[in-house]
PDB file with one MODEL, atoms N, CA, C and O in Angstrom:
MODEL        1
ATOM      1  N   MET A   1     -36.161 -11.441   5.100  1.00  0.00           N
ATOM      2  CA  MET A   1     -35.602 -12.253   4.051  1.00  0.00           C
ATOM      3  C   MET A   1     -34.163 -12.624   4.415  1.00  0.00           C
ATOM      4  O   MET A   1     -33.381 -11.770   4.834  1.00  0.00           O
ATOM      5  N   ARG A   2     -33.831 -13.870   4.256  1.00  0.00           N
ATOM      6  CA  ARG A   2     -32.507 -14.372   4.625  1.00  0.00           C
ATOM      7  C   ARG A   2     -31.699 -14.663   3.365  1.00  0.00           C
ATOM      8  O   ARG A   2     -32.213 -15.207   2.388  1.00  0.00           O
ATOM      9  N   ILE A   3     -30.433 -14.291   3.411  1.00  0.00           N
ATOM     10  CA  ILE A   3     -29.525 -14.537   2.301  1.00  0.00           C
ATOM     11  C   ILE A   3     -28.672 -15.752   2.649  1.00  0.00           C
ATOM     12  O   ILE A   3     -28.158 -15.860   3.763  1.00  0.00           O
ATOM     13  N   SER A   4     -28.527 -16.653   1.701  1.00  0.00           N
ATOM     14  CA  SER A   4     -27.765 -17.877   1.954  1.00  0.00           C
ATOM     15  C   SER A   4     -26.289 -17.544   2.175  1.00  0.00           C
ATOM     16  O   SER A   4     -25.796 -16.502   1.742  1.00  0.00           O
ATOM     17  N   ASP A   5     -25.612 -18.441   2.849  1.00  0.00           N
ATOM     18  CA  ASP A   5     -24.183 -18.246   3.124  1.00  0.00           C
ATOM     19  C   ASP A   5     -23.365 -18.194   1.839  1.00  0.00           C
ATOM     20  O   ASP A   5     -22.369 -17.475   1.762  1.00  0.00           O
ATOM     21  N   LYS A   6     -23.786 -18.954   0.830  1.00  0.00           N
ATOM     22  CA  LYS A   6     -23.076 -18.964  -0.445  1.00  0.00           C
ATOM     23  C   LYS A   6     -23.143 -17.585  -1.115  1.00  0.00           C
ATOM     24  O   LYS A   6     -22.141 -17.090  -1.633  1.00  0.00           O
ATOM     25  N   LYS A   7     -24.327 -16.976  -1.100  1.00  0.00           N
ATOM     26  CA  LYS A   7     -24.480 -15.643  -1.697  1.00  0.00           C
ATOM     27  C   LYS A   7     -23.747 -14.590  -0.873  1.00  0.00           C
ATOM     28  O   LYS A   7     -23.190 -13.637  -1.418  1.00  0.00           O
ATOM     29  N   LYS A   8     -23.752 -14.771   0.442  1.00  0.00           N
ATOM     30  CA  LYS A   8     -23.029 -13.854   1.321  1.00  0.00           C
ATOM     31  C   LYS A   8     -21.534 -13.884   1.012  1.00  0.00           C
ATOM     32  O   LYS A   8     -20.881 -12.841   0.986  1.00  0.00           O
ATOM     33  N   GLN A   9     -20.996 -15.076   0.778  1.00  0.00           N
ATOM     34  CA  GLN A   9     -19.582 -15.220   0.442  1.00  0.00           C
ATOM     35  C   GLN A   9     -19.251 -14.496  -0.864  1.00  0.00           C
ATOM     36  O   GLN A   9     -18.188 -13.888  -0.988  1.00  0.00           O
ATOM     37  N   LYS A  10     -20.158 -14.562  -1.830  1.00  0.00           N
ATOM     38  CA  LYS A  10     -19.935 -13.873  -3.099  1.00  0.00           C
ATOM     39  C   LYS A  10     -19.939 -12.358  -2.905  1.00  0.00           C
ATOM     40  O   LYS A  10     -19.169 -11.643  -3.547  1.00  0.00           O
ATOM     41  N   ILE A  11     -20.798 -11.876  -2.027  1.00  0.00           N
ATOM     42  CA  ILE A  11     -20.832 -10.438  -1.744  1.00  0.00           C
ATOM     43  C   ILE A  11     -19.565 -10.020  -1.008  1.00  0.00           C
ATOM     44  O   ILE A  11     -19.013  -8.954  -1.281  1.00  0.00           O
ATOM     45  N   TYR A  12     -19.097 -10.856  -0.071  1.00  0.00           N
ATOM     46  CA  TYR A  12     -17.808 -10.590   0.588  1.00  0.00           C
ATOM     47  C   TYR A  12     -16.713 -10.437  -0.462  1.00  0.00           C
ATOM     48  O   TYR A  12     -15.920  -9.497  -0.409  1.00  0.00           O
ATOM     49  N   GLU A  13     -16.676 -11.364  -1.413  1.00  0.00           N
ATOM     50  CA  GLU A  13     -15.664 -11.323  -2.467  1.00  0.00           C
ATOM     51  C   GLU A  13     -15.769 -10.045  -3.285  1.00  0.00           C
ATOM     52  O   GLU A  13     -14.751  -9.435  -3.614  1.00  0.00           O
ATOM     53  N   GLN A  14     -16.998  -9.630  -3.620  1.00  0.00           N
ATOM     54  CA  GLN A  14     -17.193  -8.395  -4.383  1.00  0.00           C
ATOM     55  C   GLN A  14     -16.651  -7.193  -3.618  1.00  0.00           C
ATOM     56  O   GLN A  14     -16.004  -6.318  -4.193  1.00  0.00           O
ATOM     57  N   ILE A  15     -16.921  -7.160  -2.320  1.00  0.00           N
ATOM     58  CA  ILE A  15     -16.443  -6.051  -1.486  1.00  0.00           C
ATOM     59  C   ILE A  15     -14.916  -6.036  -1.476  1.00  0.00           C
ATOM     60  O   ILE A  15     -14.304  -4.987  -1.676  1.00  0.00           O
ATOM     61  N   LEU A  16     -14.301  -7.189  -1.244  1.00  0.00           N
ATOM     62  CA  LEU A  16     -12.842  -7.258  -1.171  1.00  0.00           C
ATOM     63  C   LEU A  16     -12.191  -6.906  -2.502  1.00  0.00           C
ATOM     64  O   LEU A  16     -11.173  -6.214  -2.523  1.00  0.00           O
ATOM     65  N   ILE A  17     -12.753  -7.363  -3.600  1.00  0.00           N
ATOM     66  CA  ILE A  17     -12.193  -7.037  -4.913  1.00  0.00           C
ATOM     67  C   ILE A  17     -12.340  -5.550  -5.207  1.00  0.00           C
ATOM     68  O   ILE A  17     -11.433  -4.935  -5.767  1.00  0.00           O
ATOM     69  N   PHE A  18     -13.483  -4.966  -4.830  1.00  0.00           N
ATOM     70  CA  PHE A  18     -13.659  -3.527  -5.035  1.00  0.00           C
ATOM     71  C   PHE A  18     -12.632  -2.746  -4.211  1.00  0.00           C
ATOM     72  O   PHE A  18     -12.012  -1.812  -4.720  1.00  0.00           O
ATOM     73  N   LEU A  19     -12.450  -3.122  -2.942  1.00  0.00           N
ATOM     74  CA  LEU A  19     -11.468  -2.422  -2.106  1.00  0.00           C
ATOM     75  C   LEU A  19     -10.054  -2.626  -2.632  1.00  0.00           C
ATOM     76  O   LEU A  19      -9.224  -1.724  -2.523  1.00  0.00           O
ATOM     77  N   TYR A  20      -9.764  -3.784  -3.195  1.00  0.00           N
ATOM     78  CA  TYR A  20      -8.458  -4.023  -3.793  1.00  0.00           C
ATOM     79  C   TYR A  20      -8.247  -3.089  -4.990  1.00  0.00           C
ATOM     80  O   TYR A  20      -7.158  -2.545  -5.177  1.00  0.00           O
ATOM     81  N   SER A  21      -9.291  -2.911  -5.790  1.00  0.00           N
ATOM     82  CA  SER A  21      -9.166  -2.080  -6.990  1.00  0.00           C
ATOM     83  C   SER A  21      -9.000  -0.599  -6.656  1.00  0.00           C
ATOM     84  O   SER A  21      -8.474   0.160  -7.470  1.00  0.00           O
ATOM     85  N   THR A  22      -9.438  -0.181  -5.480  1.00  0.00           N
ATOM     86  CA  THR A  22      -9.324   1.222  -5.084  1.00  0.00           C
ATOM     87  C   THR A  22      -8.178   1.463  -4.107  1.00  0.00           C
ATOM     88  O   THR A  22      -7.965   2.593  -3.667  1.00  0.00           O
ATOM     89  N   ASN A  23      -7.454   0.424  -3.773  1.00  0.00           N
ATOM     90  CA  ASN A  23      -6.371   0.541  -2.807  1.00  0.00           C
ATOM     91  C   ASN A  23      -5.300   1.494  -3.335  1.00  0.00           C
ATOM     92  O   ASN A  23      -5.028   1.451  -4.534  1.00  0.00           O
ATOM     93  N   PRO A  24      -4.693   2.326  -2.552  1.00  0.00           N
ATOM     94  CA  PRO A  24      -4.723   2.461  -1.100  1.00  0.00           C
ATOM     95  C   PRO A  24      -5.775   3.448  -0.596  1.00  0.00           C
ATOM     96  O   PRO A  24      -5.817   3.750   0.596  1.00  0.00           O
ATOM     97  N   ARG A  25      -6.613   3.946  -1.483  1.00  0.00           N
ATOM     98  CA  ARG A  25      -7.622   4.930  -1.085  1.00  0.00           C
ATOM     99  C   ARG A  25      -8.765   4.256  -0.336  1.00  0.00           C
ATOM    100  O   ARG A  25      -9.430   3.388  -0.901  1.00  0.00           O
ATOM    101  N   PRO A  26      -9.013   4.626   0.917  1.00  0.00           N
ATOM    102  CA  PRO A  26     -10.141   4.047   1.658  1.00  0.00           C
ATOM    103  C   PRO A  26     -11.465   4.591   1.121  1.00  0.00           C
ATOM    104  O   PRO A  26     -11.533   5.732   0.663  1.00  0.00           O
ATOM    105  N   MET A  27     -12.504   3.779   1.179  1.00  0.00           N
ATOM    106  CA  MET A  27     -13.804   4.139   0.632  1.00  0.00           C
ATOM    107  C   MET A  27     -14.852   4.198   1.743  1.00  0.00           C
ATOM    108  O   MET A  27     -14.806   3.437   2.709  1.00  0.00           O
ATOM    109  N   PHE A  28     -15.799   5.127   1.577  1.00  0.00           N
ATOM    110  CA  PHE A  28     -16.910   5.211   2.509  1.00  0.00           C
ATOM    111  C   PHE A  28     -17.873   4.049   2.282  1.00  0.00           C
ATOM    112  O   PHE A  28     -17.950   3.501   1.183  1.00  0.00           O
ATOM    113  N   THR A  29     -18.597   3.683   3.319  1.00  0.00           N
ATOM    114  CA  THR A  29     -19.572   2.598   3.251  1.00  0.00           C
ATOM    115  C   THR A  29     -20.582   2.852   2.140  1.00  0.00           C
ATOM    116  O   THR A  29     -20.938   1.933   1.401  1.00  0.00           O
ATOM    117  N   SER A  30     -21.045   4.091   2.017  1.00  0.00           N
ATOM    118  CA  SER A  30     -22.057   4.410   1.010  1.00  0.00           C
ATOM    119  C   SER A  30     -21.533   4.195  -0.405  1.00  0.00           C
ATOM    120  O   SER A  30     -22.271   3.729  -1.273  1.00  0.00           O
ATOM    121  N   HIS A  31     -20.275   4.528  -0.644  1.00  0.00           N
ATOM    122  CA  HIS A  31     -19.696   4.330  -1.971  1.00  0.00           C
ATOM    123  C   HIS A  31     -19.571   2.840  -2.289  1.00  0.00           C
ATOM    124  O   HIS A  31     -19.838   2.418  -3.414  1.00  0.00           O
ATOM    125  N   ILE A  32     -19.171   2.058  -1.312  1.00  0.00           N
ATOM    126  CA  ILE A  32     -19.073   0.608  -1.512  1.00  0.00           C
ATOM    127  C   ILE A  32     -20.454   0.040  -1.809  1.00  0.00           C
ATOM    128  O   ILE A  32     -20.606  -0.783  -2.712  1.00  0.00           O
ATOM    129  N   ALA A  33     -21.455   0.472  -1.060  1.00  0.00           N
ATOM    130  CA  ALA A  33     -22.825  -0.012  -1.265  1.00  0.00           C
ATOM    131  C   ALA A  33     -23.318   0.337  -2.666  1.00  0.00           C
ATOM    132  O   ALA A  33     -23.979  -0.480  -3.308  1.00  0.00           O
ATOM    133  N   ASN A  34     -23.004   1.541  -3.148  1.00  0.00           N
ATOM    134  CA  ASN A  34     -23.423   1.930  -4.497  1.00  0.00           C
ATOM    135  C   ASN A  34     -22.743   1.072  -5.553  1.00  0.00           C
ATOM    136  O   ASN A  34     -23.384   0.660  -6.520  1.00  0.00           O
ATOM    137  N   GLU A  35     -21.459   0.799  -5.384  1.00  0.00           N
ATOM    138  CA  GLU A  35     -20.728  -0.008  -6.355  1.00  0.00           C
ATOM    139  C   GLU A  35     -21.212  -1.454  -6.389  1.00  0.00           C
ATOM    140  O   GLU A  35     -21.268  -2.065  -7.457  1.00  0.00           O
ATOM    141  N   ILE A  36     -21.561  -1.999  -5.236  1.00  0.00           N
ATOM    142  CA  ILE A  36     -22.010  -3.386  -5.147  1.00  0.00           C
ATOM    143  C   ILE A  36     -23.513  -3.488  -5.411  1.00  0.00           C
ATOM    144  O   ILE A  36     -24.039  -4.586  -5.597  1.00  0.00           O
ATOM    145  N   ALA A  37     -24.197  -2.353  -5.425  1.00  0.00           N
ATOM    146  CA  ALA A  37     -25.652  -2.288  -5.636  1.00  0.00           C
ATOM    147  C   ALA A  37     -26.401  -3.023  -4.524  1.00  0.00           C
ATOM    148  O   ALA A  37     -27.263  -3.864  -4.779  1.00  0.00           O
ATOM    149  N   ARG A  38     -26.049  -2.682  -3.294  1.00  0.00           N
ATOM    150  CA  ARG A  38     -26.696  -3.266  -2.117  1.00  0.00           C
ATOM    151  C   ARG A  38     -27.030  -2.156  -1.124  1.00  0.00           C
ATOM    152  O   ARG A  38     -26.565  -1.023  -1.252  1.00  0.00           O
ATOM    153  N   ASP A  39     -27.843  -2.505  -0.137  1.00  0.00           N
ATOM    154  CA  ASP A  39     -28.251  -1.584   0.910  1.00  0.00           C
ATOM    155  C   ASP A  39     -27.066  -1.229   1.804  1.00  0.00           C
ATOM    156  O   ASP A  39     -26.242  -2.088   2.121  1.00  0.00           O
ATOM    157  N   GLU A  40     -26.982   0.041   2.211  1.00  0.00           N
ATOM    158  CA  GLU A  40     -25.850   0.494   3.033  1.00  0.00           C
ATOM    159  C   GLU A  40     -25.758  -0.239   4.368  1.00  0.00           C
ATOM    160  O   GLU A  40     -24.667  -0.620   4.791  1.00  0.00           O
ATOM    161  N   GLU A  41     -26.887  -0.437   5.030  1.00  0.00           N
ATOM    162  CA  GLU A  41     -26.861  -1.113   6.335  1.00  0.00           C
ATOM    163  C   GLU A  41     -26.378  -2.561   6.197  1.00  0.00           C
ATOM    164  O   GLU A  41     -25.629  -3.055   7.040  1.00  0.00           O
ATOM    165  N   PHE A  42     -26.807  -3.222   5.145  1.00  0.00           N
ATOM    166  CA  PHE A  42     -26.383  -4.599   4.901  1.00  0.00           C
ATOM    167  C   PHE A  42     -24.880  -4.648   4.629  1.00  0.00           C
ATOM    168  O   PHE A  42     -24.181  -5.509   5.164  1.00  0.00           O
ATOM    169  N   ILE A  43     -24.383  -3.735   3.805  1.00  0.00           N
ATOM    170  CA  ILE A  43     -22.951  -3.682   3.495  1.00  0.00           C
ATOM    171  C   ILE A  43     -22.152  -3.360   4.752  1.00  0.00           C
ATOM    172  O   ILE A  43     -21.082  -3.929   4.969  1.00  0.00           O
ATOM    173  N   LYS A  44     -22.664  -2.451   5.584  1.00  0.00           N
ATOM    174  CA  LYS A  44     -21.948  -2.113   6.821  1.00  0.00           C
ATOM    175  C   LYS A  44     -21.843  -3.336   7.728  1.00  0.00           C
ATOM    176  O   LYS A  44     -20.805  -3.570   8.346  1.00  0.00           O
ATOM    177  N   LYS A  45     -22.911  -4.105   7.804  1.00  0.00           N
ATOM    178  CA  LYS A  45     -22.898  -5.321   8.618  1.00  0.00           C
ATOM    179  C   LYS A  45     -21.836  -6.293   8.098  1.00  0.00           C
ATOM    180  O   LYS A  45     -21.094  -6.885   8.882  1.00  0.00           O
ATOM    181  N   LEU A  46     -21.766  -6.455   6.777  1.00  0.00           N
ATOM    182  CA  LEU A  46     -20.766  -7.349   6.193  1.00  0.00           C
ATOM    183  C   LEU A  46     -19.352  -6.813   6.406  1.00  0.00           C
ATOM    184  O   LEU A  46     -18.429  -7.584   6.667  1.00  0.00           O
ATOM    185  N   LEU A  47     -19.180  -5.496   6.296  1.00  0.00           N
ATOM    186  CA  LEU A  47     -17.857  -4.904   6.521  1.00  0.00           C
ATOM    187  C   LEU A  47     -17.393  -5.108   7.958  1.00  0.00           C
ATOM    188  O   LEU A  47     -16.213  -5.358   8.201  1.00  0.00           O
ATOM    189  N   VAL A  48     -18.310  -5.003   8.903  1.00  0.00           N
ATOM    190  CA  VAL A  48     -17.954  -5.240  10.307  1.00  0.00           C
ATOM    191  C   VAL A  48     -17.542  -6.707  10.504  1.00  0.00           C
ATOM    192  O   VAL A  48     -16.610  -7.000  11.252  1.00  0.00           O
ATOM    193  N   GLU A  49     -18.244  -7.620   9.826  1.00  0.00           N
ATOM    194  CA  GLU A  49     -17.863  -9.031   9.909  1.00  0.00           C
ATOM    195  C   GLU A  49     -16.474  -9.253   9.304  1.00  0.00           C
ATOM    196  O   GLU A  49     -15.673 -10.016   9.843  1.00  0.00           O
ATOM    197  N   LEU A  50     -16.194  -8.582   8.179  1.00  0.00           N
ATOM    198  CA  LEU A  50     -14.867  -8.691   7.565  1.00  0.00           C
ATOM    199  C   LEU A  50     -13.798  -8.079   8.468  1.00  0.00           C
ATOM    200  O   LEU A  50     -12.670  -8.568   8.528  1.00  0.00           O
ATOM    201  N   LYS A  51     -14.162  -7.004   9.171  1.00  0.00           N
ATOM    202  CA  LYS A  51     -13.222  -6.381  10.114  1.00  0.00           C
ATOM    203  C   LYS A  51     -12.903  -7.349  11.260  1.00  0.00           C
ATOM    204  O   LYS A  51     -11.752  -7.460  11.683  1.00  0.00           O
ATOM    205  N   ASN A  52     -13.921  -8.042  11.752  1.00  0.00           N
ATOM    206  CA  ASN A  52     -13.704  -9.007  12.832  1.00  0.00           C
ATOM    207  C   ASN A  52     -12.816 -10.165  12.388  1.00  0.00           C
ATOM    208  O   ASN A  52     -12.117 -10.765  13.204  1.00  0.00           O
ATOM    209  N   LYS A  53     -12.845 -10.480  11.084  1.00  0.00           N
ATOM    210  CA  LYS A  53     -11.984 -11.523  10.535  1.00  0.00           C
ATOM    211  C   LYS A  53     -10.614 -10.976  10.139  1.00  0.00           C
ATOM    212  O   LYS A  53      -9.770 -11.704   9.616  1.00  0.00           O
ATOM    213  N   LYS A  54     -10.405  -9.678  10.397  1.00  0.00           N
ATOM    214  CA  LYS A  54      -9.141  -8.979  10.108  1.00  0.00           C
ATOM    215  C   LYS A  54      -8.808  -8.944   8.615  1.00  0.00           C
ATOM    216  O   LYS A  54      -7.640  -9.000   8.229  1.00  0.00           O
ATOM    217  N   LEU A  55      -9.846  -8.850   7.782  1.00  0.00           N
ATOM    218  CA  LEU A  55      -9.647  -8.744   6.339  1.00  0.00           C
ATOM    219  C   LEU A  55      -9.696  -7.300   5.856  1.00  0.00           C
ATOM    220  O   LEU A  55      -9.107  -6.966   4.827  1.00  0.00           O
ATOM    221  N   VAL A  56     -10.397  -6.441   6.598  1.00  0.00           N
ATOM    222  CA  VAL A  56     -10.455  -5.021   6.256  1.00  0.00           C
ATOM    223  C   VAL A  56     -10.175  -4.198   7.507  1.00  0.00           C
ATOM    224  O   VAL A  56     -10.310  -4.680   8.632  1.00  0.00           O
ATOM    225  N   ASP A  57      -9.782  -2.948   7.288  1.00  0.00           N
ATOM    226  CA  ASP A  57      -9.549  -2.015   8.388  1.00  0.00           C
ATOM    227  C   ASP A  57     -10.564  -0.888   8.290  1.00  0.00           C
ATOM    228  O   ASP A  57     -10.870  -0.401   7.201  1.00  0.00           O
ATOM    229  N   GLU A  58     -11.081  -0.481   9.441  1.00  0.00           N
ATOM    230  CA  GLU A  58     -12.027   0.631   9.503  1.00  0.00           C
ATOM    231  C   GLU A  58     -11.265   1.893   9.885  1.00  0.00           C
ATOM    232  O   GLU A  58     -10.451   1.884  10.808  1.00  0.00           O
ATOM    233  N   ILE A  59     -11.534   2.968   9.170  1.00  0.00           N
ATOM    234  CA  ILE A  59     -10.905   4.251   9.454  1.00  0.00           C
ATOM    235  C   ILE A  59     -11.997   5.179   9.964  1.00  0.00           C
ATOM    236  O   ILE A  59     -12.959   5.473   9.254  1.00  0.00           O
ATOM    237  N   LYS A  60     -11.838   5.635  11.199  1.00  0.00           N
ATOM    238  CA  LYS A  60     -12.856   6.462  11.835  1.00  0.00           C
ATOM    239  C   LYS A  60     -12.433   7.922  11.942  1.00  0.00           C
ATOM    240  O   LYS A  60     -13.094   8.710  12.618  1.00  0.00           O
ATOM    241  N   LYS A  61     -11.326   8.293  11.274  1.00  0.00           N
ATOM    242  CA  LYS A  61     -10.850   9.678  11.322  1.00  0.00           C
ATOM    243  C   LYS A  61     -10.697  10.213   9.905  1.00  0.00           C
ATOM    244  O   LYS A  61     -10.392   9.468   8.974  1.00  0.00           O
ATOM    245  N   ASN A  62     -10.913  11.516   9.758  1.00  0.00           N
ATOM    246  CA  ASN A  62     -10.713  12.135   8.450  1.00  0.00           C
ATOM    247  C   ASN A  62      -9.218  12.412   8.247  1.00  0.00           C
ATOM    248  O   ASN A  62      -8.435  12.240   9.182  1.00  0.00           O
ATOM    249  N   PRO A  63      -8.808  12.836   7.048  1.00  0.00           N
ATOM    250  CA  PRO A  63      -7.368  13.060   6.813  1.00  0.00           C
ATOM    251  C   PRO A  63      -6.729  14.100   7.735  1.00  0.00           C
ATOM    252  O   PRO A  63      -5.510  14.091   7.906  1.00  0.00           O
ATOM    253  N   GLN A  64      -7.517  14.994   8.332  1.00  0.00           N
ATOM    254  CA  GLN A  64      -6.981  15.981   9.266  1.00  0.00           C
ATOM    255  C   GLN A  64      -6.893  15.444  10.696  1.00  0.00           C
ATOM    256  O   GLN A  64      -6.423  16.150  11.588  1.00  0.00           O
ATOM    257  N   GLY A  65      -7.340  14.197  10.928  1.00  0.00           N
ATOM    258  CA  GLY A  65      -7.232  13.590  12.250  1.00  0.00           C
ATOM    259  C   GLY A  65      -8.454  13.754  13.134  1.00  0.00           C
ATOM    260  O   GLY A  65      -8.446  13.312  14.283  1.00  0.00           O
ATOM    261  N   LYS A  66      -9.513  14.386  12.619  1.00  0.00           N
ATOM    262  CA  LYS A  66     -10.739  14.535  13.409  1.00  0.00           C
ATOM    263  C   LYS A  66     -11.595  13.280  13.265  1.00  0.00           C
ATOM    264  O   LYS A  66     -11.683  12.689  12.188  1.00  0.00           O
ATOM    265  N   ASP A  67     -12.227  12.886  14.377  1.00  0.00           N
ATOM    266  CA  ASP A  67     -13.086  11.700  14.359  1.00  0.00           C
ATOM    267  C   ASP A  67     -14.340  11.946  13.544  1.00  0.00           C
ATOM    268  O   ASP A  67     -14.954  13.011  13.620  1.00  0.00           O
ATOM    269  N   TYR A  68     -14.718  10.919  12.745  1.00  0.00           N
ATOM    270  CA  TYR A  68     -16.023  10.945  12.088  1.00  0.00           C
ATOM    271  C   TYR A  68     -17.070  10.629  13.142  1.00  0.00           C
ATOM    272  O   TYR A  68     -16.848   9.779  14.004  1.00  0.00           O
ATOM    273  N   ILE A  69     -18.189  11.293  13.080  1.00  0.00           N
ATOM    274  CA  ILE A  69     -19.250  11.038  14.043  1.00  0.00           C
ATOM    275  C   ILE A  69     -20.122   9.870  13.591  1.00  0.00           C
ATOM    276  O   ILE A  69     -20.433   8.979  14.382  1.00  0.00           O
ATOM    277  N   ARG A  70     -20.514   9.877  12.318  1.00  0.00           N
ATOM    278  CA  ARG A  70     -21.440   8.852  11.838  1.00  0.00           C
ATOM    279  C   ARG A  70     -20.944   8.123  10.601  1.00  0.00           C
ATOM    280  O   ARG A  70     -21.719   7.394   9.982  1.00  0.00           O
ATOM    281  N   ARG A  71     -19.719   8.284  10.227  1.00  0.00           N
ATOM    282  CA  ARG A  71     -19.219   7.697   8.997  1.00  0.00           C
ATOM    283  C   ARG A  71     -18.005   6.826   9.279  1.00  0.00           C
ATOM    284  O   ARG A  71     -17.364   6.938  10.324  1.00  0.00           O
ATOM    285  N   SER A  72     -17.709   5.971   8.337  1.00  0.00           N
ATOM    286  CA  SER A  72     -16.495   5.159   8.391  1.00  0.00           C
ATOM    287  C   SER A  72     -15.983   4.985   6.970  1.00  0.00           C
ATOM    288  O   SER A  72     -16.751   4.931   6.009  1.00  0.00           O
ATOM    289  N   ARG A  73     -14.677   4.901   6.870  1.00  0.00           N
ATOM    290  CA  ARG A  73     -14.056   4.542   5.600  1.00  0.00           C
ATOM    291  C   ARG A  73     -13.412   3.183   5.794  1.00  0.00           C
ATOM    292  O   ARG A  73     -13.054   2.805   6.910  1.00  0.00           O
ATOM    293  N   TRP A  74     -13.268   2.453   4.699  1.00  0.00           N
ATOM    294  CA  TRP A  74     -12.778   1.090   4.778  1.00  0.00           C
ATOM    295  C   TRP A  74     -11.675   0.869   3.757  1.00  0.00           C
ATOM    296  O   TRP A  74     -11.707   1.419   2.656  1.00  0.00           O
ATOM    297  N   LYS A  75     -10.699   0.056   4.140  1.00  0.00           N
ATOM    298  CA  LYS A  75      -9.655  -0.350   3.211  1.00  0.00           C
ATOM    299  C   LYS A  75      -9.234  -1.765   3.568  1.00  0.00           C
ATOM    300  O   LYS A  75      -9.524  -2.258   4.658  1.00  0.00           O
ATOM    301  N   LEU A  76      -8.544  -2.415   2.631  1.00  0.00           N
ATOM    302  CA  LEU A  76      -8.063  -3.763   2.886  1.00  0.00           C
ATOM    303  C   LEU A  76      -6.972  -3.725   3.941  1.00  0.00           C
ATOM    304  O   LEU A  76      -6.188  -2.777   4.001  1.00  0.00           O
ATOM    305  N   SER A  77      -6.925  -4.756   4.772  1.00  0.00           N
ATOM    306  CA  SER A  77      -5.808  -4.871   5.700  1.00  0.00           C
ATOM    307  C   SER A  77      -4.560  -5.203   4.881  1.00  0.00           C
ATOM    308  O   SER A  77      -4.668  -5.674   3.749  1.00  0.00           O
ATOM    309  N   LEU A  78      -3.416  -4.967   5.433  1.00  0.00           N
ATOM    310  CA  LEU A  78      -2.161  -5.199   4.722  1.00  0.00           C
ATOM    311  C   LEU A  78      -2.009  -6.662   4.304  1.00  0.00           C
ATOM    312  O   LEU A  78      -1.582  -6.951   3.186  1.00  0.00           O
ATOM    313  N   ASN A  79      -2.359  -7.578   5.202  1.00  0.00           N
ATOM    314  CA  ASN A  79      -2.251  -9.014   4.880  1.00  0.00           C
ATOM    315  C   ASN A  79      -3.181  -9.395   3.733  1.00  0.00           C
ATOM    316  O   ASN A  79      -2.794 -10.161   2.850  1.00  0.00           O
ATOM    317  N   THR A  80      -4.397  -8.870   3.739  1.00  0.00           N
ATOM    318  CA  THR A  80      -5.354  -9.170   2.677  1.00  0.00           C
ATOM    319  C   THR A  80      -4.876  -8.595   1.356  1.00  0.00           C
ATOM    320  O   THR A  80      -4.973  -9.250   0.319  1.00  0.00           O
ATOM    321  N   TYR A  81      -4.358  -7.371   1.388  1.00  0.00           N
ATOM    322  CA  TYR A  81      -3.858  -6.754   0.165  1.00  0.00           C
ATOM    323  C   TYR A  81      -2.715  -7.580  -0.422  1.00  0.00           C
ATOM    324  O   TYR A  81      -2.689  -7.837  -1.626  1.00  0.00           O
ATOM    325  N   ASN A  82      -1.782  -7.991   0.416  1.00  0.00           N
ATOM    326  CA  ASN A  82      -0.649  -8.792  -0.063  1.00  0.00           C
ATOM    327  C   ASN A  82      -1.109 -10.137  -0.634  1.00  0.00           C
ATOM    328  O   ASN A  82      -0.557 -10.619  -1.623  1.00  0.00           O
ATOM    329  N   PHE A  83      -2.118 -10.734  -0.008  1.00  0.00           N
ATOM    330  CA  PHE A  83      -2.662 -11.996  -0.515  1.00  0.00           C
ATOM    331  C   PHE A  83      -3.255 -11.805  -1.911  1.00  0.00           C
ATOM    332  O   PHE A  83      -2.962 -12.573  -2.827  1.00  0.00           O
ATOM    333  N   TYR A  84      -4.091 -10.775  -2.066  1.00  0.00           N
ATOM    334  CA  TYR A  84      -4.695 -10.502  -3.374  1.00  0.00           C
ATOM    335  C   TYR A  84      -3.624 -10.154  -4.406  1.00  0.00           C
ATOM    336  O   TYR A  84      -3.690 -10.596  -5.552  1.00  0.00           O
ATOM    337  N   LYS A  85      -2.653  -9.372  -3.998  1.00  0.00           N
ATOM    338  CA  LYS A  85      -1.611  -8.950  -4.924  1.00  0.00           C
ATOM    339  C   LYS A  85      -0.836 -10.154  -5.459  1.00  0.00           C
ATOM    340  O   LYS A  85      -0.516 -10.206  -6.647  1.00  0.00           O
ATOM    341  N   SER A  86      -0.537 -11.109  -4.599  1.00  0.00           N
ATOM    342  CA  SER A  86       0.242 -12.269  -5.026  1.00  0.00           C
ATOM    343  C   SER A  86      -0.599 -13.270  -5.813  1.00  0.00           C
ATOM    344  O   SER A  86      -0.053 -14.011  -6.629  1.00  0.00           O
ATOM    345  N   ASN A  87      -1.912 -13.312  -5.590  1.00  0.00           N
ATOM    346  CA  ASN A  87      -2.746 -14.309  -6.248  1.00  0.00           C
ATOM    347  C   ASN A  87      -3.492 -13.818  -7.470  1.00  0.00           C
ATOM    348  O   ASN A  87      -3.929 -14.636  -8.280  1.00  0.00           O
ATOM    349  N   LEU A  88      -3.655 -12.519  -7.635  1.00  0.00           N
ATOM    350  CA  LEU A  88      -4.387 -12.001  -8.786  1.00  0.00           C
ATOM    351  C   LEU A  88      -3.472 -11.602  -9.933  1.00  0.00           C
ATOM    352  O   LEU A  88      -3.937 -11.394 -11.054  1.00  0.00           O
ATOM    353  N   VAL A  89      -2.201 -11.496  -9.670  1.00  0.00           N
ATOM    354  CA  VAL A  89      -1.268 -11.070 -10.724  1.00  0.00           C
ATOM    355  C   VAL A  89      -0.839 -12.235 -11.563  1.00  0.00           C
ATOM    356  O   VAL A  89      -0.056 -12.068 -12.498  1.00  0.00           O
TER     357      VAL A  89
ENDMDL
END
């Protein structure tokens, strides 16, 4: 099943708004998927696309500095956060 580009853009927006609302706390992929009510693999694919566009940052280490083996946390990039902050207020 294929999702149209228009619907994909709306899901991108939902992800970015959710990450903005939880900023500066990074969120795991599974938590984002639960909040958006979408499949984890699909959300991860979209997050990687957003990372390639430099809209989000991927965190691959836990707070103690150890690498995650199979998990990632995500947060808005600084430029994206500043854009949302100036336009949503």
